[in-house]
Steps between C-alpha positions, in 0.01 A plus 500: 500500500674807369313763684576363853775727631597298811438168651466412866425170679191456722731475804666827402155667430387424854779707645508767240133542421479868590814582276357282207171678525673845498709410199176386316293792611756788459762350284276331245697188546348161397640259751479122436440284798654151482403187666735198477713694233182562280317817438168475689376847493580870431458798707397809297360848568147582483573720204647201312208289582257773384687539178503126443135490566432787254710323239298179548174692461625665194579164347163358606325791328703470186419118491136578537505754224684269269257218565191730483628623143565165369160344634303382192177450709506119457393331829521138611261351753624296806337190362685533162820571674457184715412295192809617319723421801337153535566399135 
């Protein structure tokens, strides 16, 4: 994960939680938390989370608009779908 600026183990996180939160909140760092040597979570700022959610929403809206534009009006009933899947 290229955007993680630093990694810290869960053991280190317990003793450095206040510092880690400050670095994420004020420094904008994305701090990976590892468990057994593998990345398990990432501590990010609220601003980063809001930006990620806005990006996700924009992608959803774009996908909806694309699907809506390409809709030819053809519909399939549930019974027809089940019959197609059974054959």
